[in-house]
C-alpha positions, 0 to 999 in steps of 0.5 A: 269437846267436840261431840260427834253424831253416833246414830248417823255414823252407825247407820252409814256403817250399816248401810254400807255393809253391802260393800264390806271388806269381806266381799273383796276377798277370794271365794275361799272364804278367808279374809285378810288385810295388812294393817296398811291396807284396811279399806277405810271409807270417809264418813259423810257427817264427819269426813275425817272419821274412817270406818270399815265393816270387815265382816258381817252386817250390823243391821242383820242377824249374826256377828259383825266386825267393824273398825273406826279411825277416830280423828283427834278431838272427835268424841261420841255423845253419851249413848247405849246399844241394845246388844253387847259390844266388844272393843279392842284399841288398835292404835292411839289412846281411846277415851272411854267414859261410863255414864252421861257426862260426855266430858273428856275429863271423865274418861279413862285413857286406854292405849293400844291393846286395851279392851272394853266390853260395853254391856247391853243398855250400858250408857257410855261415851268415847272417842279421841280426847287427845291430839292423835287418831284412835283406831278401834275394832268393834265386834258385836251381834247384829242387828244392833241399835244405837240410842243417843241419850241426853245428859239428864236421862 
């Protein structure tokens, strides 16, 4: 299993939020994208990983919406967040695991349309344990901090 580095990814998403998708829309306040036009950017640490901040800023107070397009075999090591997060699977099969294992065989496969709520402080790991890409949308309240944990914690 390939373990990703979640903290740099999340920092990169937050740092890039000054150029969020919402800034590309008209001044009417409405934001819209066709699925094929979601403006994913490549992550610096994991170039195959796509991300976009659709609304808000995870580093600032208020609601934010981000999407991740996770490449095949890419998983994120056990971690937790200091705020609740709400995740919907957009496409593919997302591997969701609770606790410290970090192993694909300890995940629940969730297909498009599935929903998960990560409670504040809940240790989990996730990603793509299959041969396909996974796209998820994450909604949360900022500012949010992500903390990676060791399996022994």
